SERO-4910 file (N, C-alpha, C, O; in steps of 0.05 Angstrom, whole numbers):
BEGIN
 pado doro    nc1    nc2    nc3   cac1   cac2   cac3    cc1    cc2    cc3    oc1    oc2    oc3
  Met    A   1562   1324   3639   1580   1303   3629   1583   1281   3650   1580   1286   3674
  Gly    A   1590   1257   3641   1595   1235   3659   1619   1219   3650   1632   1225   3630
  Ile    A   1625   1198   3665   1647   1181   3657   1639   1151   3658   1621   1143   3673
  Ile    A   1652   1136   3641   1650   1107   3641   1679   1096   3644   1697   1107   3631
  Tyr    A   1683   1077   3661   1710   1066   3664   1709   1035   3664   1689   1023   3670
  Gly    A   1732   1024   3657   1734    995   3655   1733    986   3626   1721    998   3609
  Lys    A   1746    963   3621   1749    954   3593   1723    948   3579   1717    959   3558
  Asn    A   1706    931   3591   1681    924   3578   1662    947   3575   1650    951   3554
  Pro    A   1657    963   3597   1638    985   3594   1646   1005   3572   1630   1014   3557
  Val    A   1672   1011   3570   1682   1031   3550   1679   1018   3522   1671   1032   3503
  Lys    A   1687    993   3520   1684    980   3493   1656    979   3484   1650    986   3461
  Glu    A   1637    972   3501   1609    970   3493   1598    998   3487   1580   1001   3470
  Ala    A   1607   1018   3501   1598   1045   3496   1606   1054   3467   1591   1067   3453
  Ile    A   1631   1046   3459   1640   1053   3432   1624   1038   3411   1615   1049   3392
  Val    A   1621   1011   3416   1607    994   3396   1578   1003   3393   1567   1003   3370
  Ser    A   1564   1011   3414   1536   1019   3413   1531   1046   3401   1509   1054   3396
  Gly    A   1553   1062   3398   1550   1088   3386   1544   1110   3406   1536   1132   3398
  Lys    A   1549   1105   3432   1545   1125   3452   1563   1149   3447   1586   1146   3437
  Thr    A   1554   1173   3453   1570   1197   3448   1592   1199   3468   1588   1204   3491
  Ile    A   1617   1196   3458   1641   1196   3475   1657   1221   3467   1665   1225   3444
  Asn    A   1662   1237   3487   1677   1262   3482   1707   1257   3480   1721   1268   3464
  Lys    A   1717   1239   3498   1746   1234   3499   1751   1209   3514   1736   1202   3533
  Ile    A   1772   1194   3506   1780   1170   3521   1808   1174   3532   1827   1181   3518
  Tyr    A   1810   1169   3558   1836   1171   3572   1846   1142   3576   1831   1125   3587
  Ile    A   1870   1137   3567   1880   1109   3567   1908   1108   3580   1924   1125   3576
  Gln    A   1913   1087   3595   1939   1083   3607   1960   1076   3586   1955   1061   3568
  Lys    A   1983   1087   3589   2005   1083   3570   2014   1054   3569   2015   1041   3590
  Asn    A   2020   1045   3545   2032   1019   3541   2017    995   3553   2029    977   3564
  Met    A   1991    995   3550   1975    972   3559   1966    956   3534   1947    964   3520
  Lys    A   1979    934   3529   1974    918   3505   1945    907   3505   1934    905   3483
  Glu    A   1934    901   3529   1907    889   3529   1885    909   3521   1862    902   3519
  Leu    A   1893    935   3518   1873    955   3510   1875    962   3481   1861    981   3471
  Gln    A   1892    948   3466   1896    955   3438   1871    952   3421   1867    968   3402
  Glu    A   1855    932   3427   1830    927   3411   1811    951   3415   1799    961   3396
  Ile    A   1809    960   3440   1791    983   3446   1803   1008   3433   1788   1025   3422
  Leu    A   1829   1011   3434   1842   1034   3422   1837   1035   3392   1832   1057   3381
  Lys    A   1837   1012   3379   1832   1010   3350   1803   1019   3344   1798   1034   3325
  Leu    A   1784   1009   3360   1756   1017   3356   1752   1047   3359   1737   1059   3344
  Ala    A   1765   1058   3380   1763   1087   3385   1774   1103   3362   1762   1123   3354
  Lys    A   1796   1094   3350   1808   1109   3328   1789   1107   3303   1787   1127   3288
  Glu    A   1776   1084   3299   1758   1081   3277   1734   1100   3279   1724   1109   3259
  Lys    A   1726   1106   3304   1704   1124   3309   1713   1153   3311   1697   1171   3316
  Arg    A   1739   1157   3308   1752   1184   3309   1747   1197   3336   1742   1221   3338
  Ile    A   1749   1181   3357   1747   1192   3384   1774   1201   3394   1794   1188   3389
  Val    A   1774   1224   3406   1799   1236   3417   1811   1217   3439   1796   1210   3457
  Ile    A   1836   1211   3437   1849   1193   3456   1872   1207   3470   1888   1220   3457
  Val    A   1872   1206   3497   1893   1219   3512   1906   1198   3530   1893   1184   3545
  Glu    A   1933   1196   3528   1948   1177   3545   1952   1190   3573   1957   1214   3575
  Ser    A   1951   1173   3593   1954   1184   3620   1965   1162   3639   1966   1139   3631
  Glu    A   1972   1170   3663   1982   1151   3683   1958   1138   3697   1937   1150   3699
  Lys    A   1962   1114   3707   1940   1099   3719   1929   1114   3744   1905   1114   3748
  Gly    A   1946   1126   3759   1937   1141   3783   1918   1163   3776   1898   1167   3790
  Lys    A   1923   1177   3754   1905   1198   3746   1879   1187   3736   1857   1199   3740
  Leu    A   1880   1164   3722   1856   1152   3712   1838   1142   3735   1814   1146   3735
  Asp    A   1850   1130   3755   1835   1121   3779   1822   1145   3793   1800   1143   3803
  Lys    A   1836   1167   3793   1826   1191   3807   1801   1201   3792   1783   1211   3804
  Leu    A   1801   1199   3765   1779   1208   3749   1753   1194   3756   1731   1205   3754
  Cys    A   1756   1168   3764   1732   1153   3770   1729   1149   3801   1719   1128   3810
  Gly    A   1737   1169   3816   1732   1168   3845   1750   1150   3860   1742   1137   3879
  Asn    A   1776   1148   3851   1795   1131   3864   1787   1101   3863   1794   1086   3882
  Lys    A   1774   1093   3842   1767   1065   3838   1786   1054   3817   1800   1069   3803
  Asn    A   1786   1028   3813   1803   1015   3794   1792   1020   3766   1772   1009   3758
  Ser    A   1805   1037   3751   1796   1044   3724   1802   1023   3703   1792   1024   3680
  Gln    A   1819   1003   3710   1828    983   3691   1844    996   3668   1847    984   3647
  Gly    A   1853   1020   3673   1871   1033   3653   1856   1048   3631   1869   1057   3612
  Ile    A   1830   1051   3634   1815   1066   3613   1790   1080   3624   1775   1068   3639
  Val    A   1787   1105   3616   1764   1121   3625   1754   1137   3601   1769   1148   3586
  Ala    A   1728   1137   3598   1715   1152   3576   1698   1174   3587   1683   1170   3605
  Ser    A   1701   1198   3576   1684   1221   3582   1660   1220   3563   1664   1222   3539
  Val    A   1636   1218   3574   1613   1215   3557   1591   1235   3564   1592   1248   3585
  Thr    A   1572   1237   3547   1548   1254   3553   1533   1239   3575   1535   1215   3578
  Asp    A   1517   1254   3591   1501   1241   3611   1482   1220   3599   1474   1222   3576
  Tyr    A   1476   1200   3615   1460   1178   3605   1433   1188   3594   1420   1205   3606
  Thr    A   1425   1179   3571   1400   1187   3558   1378   1167   3564   1379   1144   3554
  Tyr    A   1359   1175   3579   1336   1158   3585   1316   1158   3562   1316   1177   3546
  Cys    A   1299   1138   3561   1279   1136   3540   1251   1139   3552   1249   1146   3576
  Thr    A   1231   1135   3537   1203   1135   3547   1192   1107   3547   1204   1088   3535
  Ile    A   1170   1103   3561   1157   1077   3561   1149   1069   3532   1151   1046   3524
  Glu    A   1140   1089   3517   1132   1084   3489   1156   1073   3473   1152   1056   3456
  Asp    A   1180   1083   3479   1204   1074   3465   1208   1044   3470   1215   1029   3452
  Ile    A   1204   1036   3495   1208   1008   3503   1188    990   3489   1195    969   3478
  Leu    A   1163    999   3488   1142    983   3475   1147    981   3445   1141    961   3432
  Glu    A   1159   1002   3434   1165   1003   3405   1187    983   3399   1187    970   3378
  Val    A   1207    980   3417   1228    960   3413   1217    932   3410   1224    917   3393
  Ala    A   1198    926   3428   1185    899   3427   1170    896   3401   1171    874   3389
  Lys    A   1156    917   3393   1140    916   3368   1158    911   3344   1152    895   3326
  Glu    A   1181    925   3343   1199    922   3321   1211    894   3319   1217    884   3297
  Lys    A   1214    882   3342   1225    854   3343   1204    833   3339   1210    810   3336
  Gly    A   1178    842   3338   1156    823   3335   1152    806   3359   1144    783   3357
  Glu    A   1158    817   3383   1157    801   3408   1137    814   3427   1131    838   3425
  Ala    A   1126    798   3445   1109    809   3466   1126    824   3485   1148    815   3493
  Pro    A   1118    848   3493   1135    865   3511   1142    851   3537   1125    838   3550
  Phe    A   1167    853   3545   1177    843   3571   1191    866   3584   1212    875   3575
  Val    A   1180    876   3606   1189    900   3620   1195    894   3649   1180    880   3662
  Val    A   1217    904   3659   1224    902   3687   1220    929   3701   1230    949   3691
  Ile    A   1205    929   3722   1197    954   3737   1211    954   3764   1206    936   3780
  Leu    A   1227    973   3769   1242    974   3795   1230    995   3813   1229   1019   3807
  Asp    A   1220    986   3836   1206   1003   3855   1226   1012   3877   1229   1000   3898
  Lys    A   1240   1034   3871   1258   1048   3890   1283   1031   3898   1290   1029   3921
  Ile    A   1295   1019   3878   1321   1006   3882   1342   1028   3889   1344   1047   3874
  Glu    A   1357   1024   3911   1375   1045   3920   1404   1039   3915   1420   1058   3912
  Asp    A   1412   1014   3914   1440   1006   3912   1449   1006   3883   1437    992   3867
  Pro    A   1469   1022   3876   1478   1023   3848   1488    996   3838   1487    989   3814
  His    A   1499    980   3857   1508    953   3849   1485    935   3841   1487    919   3823
  Asn    A   1463    938   3856   1439    922   3849   1428    931   3822   1421    915   3805
  Leu    A   1426    958   3818   1416    968   3793   1433    959   3769   1423    950   3749
  Gly    A   1459    961   3772   1477    953   3751   1475    923   3744   1474    916   3721
  Ala    A   1473    907   3765   1470    878   3761   1443    871   3747   1442    854   3730
  Ile    A   1422    885   3755   1396    881   3742   1397    888   3713   1386    874   3696
  Ile    A   1409    911   3707   1411    920   3679   1426    899   3662   1419    893   3640
  Arg    A   1448    889   3674   1464    869   3660   1447    844   3654   1448    833   3632
  Thr    A   1432    835   3674   1415    811   3671   1394    816   3650   1389    799   3633
  Cys    A   1382    840   3650   1361    846   3631   1372    845   3602   1359    835   3584
  Glu    A   1396    856   3598   1408    855   3571   1413    827   3562   1408    820   3539
  Cys    A   1424    811   3580   1431    783   3573   1406    766   3567   1407    748   3550
  Met    A   1383    773   3580   1360    756   3578   1338    768   3559   1316    758   3559
  Gly    A   1345    789   3545   1326    798   3524   1303    815   3534   1283    817   3521
  Val    A   1306    827   3558   1285    845   3568   1284    870   3550   1305    880   3542
  His    A   1261    879   3543   1258    902   3525   1264    929   3538   1272    948   3524
  Gly    A   1260    931   3564   1265    956   3577   1261    955   3607   1249    937   3617
  Ile    A   1271    976   3620   1269    978   3650   1256   1005   3657   1262   1025   3644
  Leu    A   1240   1004   3678   1228   1029   3688   1240   1034   3716   1241   1016   3733
  Ile    A   1249   1059   3720   1259   1067   3747   1246   1094   3754   1240   1109   3736
  Pro    A   1241   1099   3780   1229   1124   3788   1250   1147   3787   1273   1142   3792
  Lys    A   1240   1171   3783   1258   1194   3781   1269   1202   3809   1291   1212   3811
  Arg    A   1254   1196   3830   1261   1204   3857   1263   1181   3876   1250   1160   3872
  Asn    A   1279   1185   3897   1282   1165   3918   1291   1137   3908   1282   1117   3918
  Ala    A   1307   1138   3888   1318   1113   3876   1344   1119   3862   1350   1141   3855
  Cys    A   1360   1098   3859   1386   1100   3845   1381   1106   3815   1363   1095   3803
  Gln    A   1397   1125   3805   1396   1131   3776   1421   1118   3763   1437   1106   3776
  Val    A   1423   1121   3736   1445   1109   3722   1470   1127   3726   1471   1149   3716
  Thr    A   1489   1117   3742   1514   1131   3748   1537   1116   3736   1534   1095   3724
  Asp    A   1561   1127   3740   1585   1113   3730   1589   1086   3744   1597   1067   3731
  Thr    A   1582   1084   3769   1584   1059   3783   1564   1039   3772   1571   1015   3768
  Val    A   1540   1047   3766   1520   1030   3754   1530   1020   3727   1527    996   3721
  Glu    A   1540   1038   3711   1550   1030   3684   1573   1010   3686   1575    992   3670
  Lys    A   1590   1014   3707   1613    996   3710   1603    968   3718   1612    948   3707
  Val    A   1584    966   3737   1574    941   3746   1558    927   3723   1559    902   3720
  Ala    A   1545    943   3707   1529    932   3685   1547    922   3662   1537    908   3644
  Ala    A   1573    928   3663   1592    918   3644   1585    923   3615   1588    906   3597
  Gly    A   1575    947   3610   1569    955   3583   1540    952   3575   1532    962   3554
  Ala    A   1524    939   3591   1496    933   3584   1479    959   3583   1458    959   3569
  Cys    A   1487    980   3596   1472   1005   3595   1470   1017   3567   1452   1032   3561
  Ser    A   1489   1009   3551   1490   1019   3523   1470   1005   3505   1465   1014   3483
  Phe    A   1458    983   3515   1440    968   3499   1411    965   3510   1393    958   3495
  Val    A   1407    970   3535   1381    967   3548   1367    994   3550   1379   1013   3559
  Lys    A   1342    995   3541   1326   1019   3544   1318   1022   3573   1307   1004   3586
  Ile    A   1322   1046   3584   1314   1052   3612   1298   1077   3612   1307   1099   3604
  Ala    A   1273   1075   3622   1255   1098   3624   1254   1107   3653   1251   1091   3671
  Arg    A   1258   1133   3657   1256   1145   3684   1229   1158   3687   1223   1178   3672
  Val    A   1212   1148   3704   1184   1157   3706   1178   1172   3732   1192   1168   3752
  Thr    A   1158   1189   3731   1151   1205   3754   1136   1188   3774   1139   1191   3798
  Asn    A   1119   1170   3765   1102   1154   3783   1101   1125   3774   1090   1120   3752
  Ile    A   1111   1107   3790   1112   1079   3782   1084   1067   3780   1078   1052   3761
  Thr    A   1066   1075   3798   1039   1064   3798   1024   1072   3772   1011   1055   3760
  Glu    A   1026   1098   3765   1013   1107   3740   1025   1094   3716   1011   1088   3696
  Ser    A   1051   1089   3717   1065   1075   3694   1056   1046   3692   1052   1036   3669
  Ile    A   1051   1033   3714   1041   1006   3714   1013   1006   3701   1006    988   3685
  Lys    A    996   1025   3708    969   1027   3697    971   1031   3666    956   1019   3651
  Tyr    A    990   1047   3658    994   1051   3629   1002   1026   3615    992   1019   3593
  Leu    A   1020   1011   3627   1029    986   3615   1006    966   3614   1004    951   3594
  Lys    A    989    965   3634    966    947   3634    947    955   3612    935    937   3599
  Glu    A    944    981   3607    926    990   3586    937    981   3558    922    979   3539
  Asn    A    963    977   3557    976    968   3533    980    938   3532    996    927   3516
  Gly    A    965    924   3549    964    895   3547    983    879   3564    984    854   3562
  Leu    A    999    892   3581   1018    877   3597   1004    866   3622    987    880   3634
  Trp    A   1012    843   3630   1003    831   3656   1026    835   3676   1048    827   3670
  Ile    A   1020    847   3698   1040    856   3717   1043    837   3741   1024    833   3755
  Tyr    A   1067    826   3744   1073    809   3766   1092    823   3786   1112    834   3778
  Gly    A   1084    823   3812   1102    834   3832   1116    811   3847   1104    790   3851
  Leu    A   1140    815   3856   1155    795   3871   1154    803   3901   1162    825   3908
  Asp    A   1146    784   3917   1144    789   3946   1146    762   3960   1136    742   3951
  Met    A   1160    762   3983   1164    737   3997   1137    724   4006   1136    700   4011
  Asp    A   1116    741   4009   1090    731   4017   1071    727   3993   1047    726   3997
  Gly    A   1082    726   3969   1065    723   3946   1048    698   3947   1057    677   3956
  Glu    A   1024    700   3936   1004    678   3938   1010    655   3919    999    633   3922
  Glu    A   1027    660   3899   1033    640   3879   1063    637   3875   1077    657   3873
  Lys    A   1073    612   3874   1101    608   3870   1108    614   3840   1093    607   3822
  Ile    A   1130    627   3836   1137    636   3809   1140    613   3789   1134    616   3766
  Tyr    A   1149    589   3799   1153    566   3781   1126    554   3772   1126    538   3753
  Lys    A   1105    560   3787   1078    549   3780   1062    568   3764   1041    560   3752
  Ala    A   1070    593   3763   1055    613   3747   1060    609   3718   1081    601   3709
  Lys    A   1039    615   3702   1041    612   3673   1049    640   3662   1033    657   3659
  Leu    A   1075    643   3657   1086    669   3649   1088    670   3619   1107    660   3607
  Glu    A   1069    682   3607   1069    684   3577   1056    710   3568   1043    724   3584
  Gly    A   1060    716   3543   1049    741   3532   1065    765   3541   1089    763   3547
  Ala    A   1052    788   3541   1064    813   3549   1066    815   3580   1046    813   3594
  Ile    A   1090    818   3590   1095    816   3619   1111    839   3630   1129    849   3617
  Gly    A   1103    847   3654   1119    866   3670   1126    853   3697   1108    842   3710
  Ile    A   1151    854   3705   1159    842   3731   1168    865   3749   1184    882   3741
  Val    A   1156    867   3773   1162    889   3792   1181    878   3813   1175    858   3827
  Ile    A   1204    892   3817   1223    885   3837   1223    908   3858   1226    931   3850
  Gly    A   1220    901   3883   1217    921   3904   1244    931   3916   1265    921   3909
  Asn    A   1241    950   3933   1264    962   3948   1279    941   3964   1267    922   3974
  Glu    A   1305    945   3967   1322    926   3982   1312    920   4010   1314    897   4019
  Gly    A   1302    941   4024   1294    937   4052   1264    933   4056   1256    917   4072
  Asn    A   1248    948   4041   1219    949   4045   1203    934   4024   1179    931   4028
  Gly    A   1216    924   4004   1201    909   3983   1184    928   3966   1190    952   3963
  Ile    A   1163    917   3955   1145    933   3937   1127    950   3955   1116    941   3975
  Ser    A   1125    975   3947   1108    994   3963   1078    986   3960   1070    972   3941
  Arg    A   1062    994   3979   1034    986   3981   1018    992   3955   1005    974   3945
  Leu    A   1019   1016   3946   1004   1024   3922   1012   1008   3897    996   1000   3881
  Val    A   1039   1005   3895   1049    989   3872   1039    960   3873   1030    949   3853
  Lys    A   1040    949   3897   1031    921   3901   1002    918   3894    993    899   3881
  Glu    A    986    938   3902    957    937   3897    950    938   3867    929    929   3859
  Asn    A    969    949   3852    964    952   3823    976    929   3807    974    929   3782
  Cys    A    989    910   3820    999    887   3806    976    867   3802    958    866   3818
  Asp    A    977    852   3780    956    833   3775    959    808   3793    940    797   3802
  Val    A    984    800   3797    990    777   3813   1016    782   3829   1034    795   3820
  Ile    A   1016    773   3854   1041    774   3870   1053    747   3872   1040    728   3881
  Leu    A   1078    744   3863   1092    719   3862   1113    718   3884   1123    738   3893
  Ser    A   1119    693   3892   1142    689   3910   1161    669   3899   1154    652   3882
  Ile    A   1186    671   3907   1207    652   3899   1210    632   3922   1217    640   3944
  Pro    A   1204    606   3917   1206    587   3939   1235    584   3948   1254    583   3932
  Met    A   1238    582   3975   1265    579   3987   1264    558   4009   1243    554   4022
  Ser    A   1286    544   4013   1286    523   4033   1308    527   4054   1313    509   4070
  Gly    A   1322    550   4053   1344    554   4072   1334    568   4097   1309    571   4101
  Asn    A   1352    576   4115   1345    589   4140   1339    619   4136   1325    631   4152
  Ile    A   1351    630   4115   1346    659   4109   1324    660   4089   1324    646   4068
  Asn    A   1304    677   4094   1280    677   4078   1278    701   4058   1256    708   4049
  Ser    A   1300    713   4052   1299    736   4033   1324    735   4015   1345    725   4023
  Leu    A   1321    746   3991   1342    746   3972   1350    775   3965   1334    793   3968
  Asn    A   1375    779   3957   1383    805   3946   1365    813   3922   1357    796   3907
  Ala    A   1360    839   3920   1342    848   3899   1351    840   3871   1334    831   3854
  Ser    A   1377    842   3865   1386    835   3839   1385    805   3834   1381    796   3811
  Val    A   1388    789   3855   1385    760   3852   1356    752   3847   1350    736   3829
  Ser    A   1338    765   3862   1309    760   3857   1301    767   3828   1286    753   3815
  Ala    A   1312    790   3819   1306    798   3792   1317    778   3772   1303    771   3753
  Ala    A   1341    768   3776   1353    749   3757   1337    723   3756   1333    712   3734
  Ile    A   1329    713   3779   1313    688   3780   1287    692   3765   1279    674   3749
  Ser    A   1273    714   3770   1247    718   3758   1249    723   3727   1233    712   3712
  Ile    A   1269    739   3719   1273    744   3691   1280    718   3676   1270    713   3654
  Tyr    A   1298    702   3688   1305    677   3676   1281    658   3673   1278    645   3653
  Glu    A   1263    658   3694   1240    640   3693   1221    648   3671   1210    631   3657
  Val    A   1218    674   3666   1201    683   3644   1212    673   3617   1198    662   3601
  Gln    A   1238    677   3614   1251    668   3589   1251    638   3586   1249    627   3564
  Arg    A   1255    624   3608   1255    595   3607   1228    584   3597   1227    566   3581
  Gln    A   1207    595   3608   1180    587   3600   1175    594   3571   1163    578   3556
  Lys    A   1184    617   3562   1180    625   3534   1195    606   3516   1184    598   3495
  Asn    A   1220    599   3523   1236    583   3506   1228    553   3506   1235    538   3488
  Ser    A   1212    545   3526   1204    517   3528   1178    512   3512   1170    489   3509
  Arg    A   1165    533   3503   1140    530   3488   1146    525   3458   1127    522   3443
***
């Protein structure tokens, strides 16, 4: 079992149909009435509690007065992600995360992916952040809508995506082509590397093109979630401009 806390994450979990065992809610909070109504409509068990107890349930973090007990996050397969794109009649757009470790980065990336219409995300099973309560909180409910596949081997998964027609772009500060000059169209996979080490050697070797984000400041690197947001937006910008 796991928990989701915060107004938006809990609301989105209810709306998306996520399996919720019980919702703990702070007494007499008028701003939670809409969520309370949704929970009652879904016949979810509701328990009133003190804020201190709610904060304790989520590791002494600010619960915003509401905590949901849920089943552990359900990952999908790569095939599920490709099927989503097919059902929408769209060219697949996949974000591949190569050993992202910070839950705040993962949560922010998931949120960006949901907002920008990415069909799914790939994360490795080992040596990387998984979907936790912190990730769900940072994602502000987006975990309930974005397909996330947990794979054994990122390199082999990239090969599989390429076999299914995707062109794979890796992001690296030393990329040979600037992202704004690249023609980003059709079925696309964007690889975002580890916060400290970037994209691993084997993963980089299996990318079709390595792109860089042009910068003009004194610092020559960006936070992983910021790099992801810039690249994801550029793909959608180009698609929408055609």
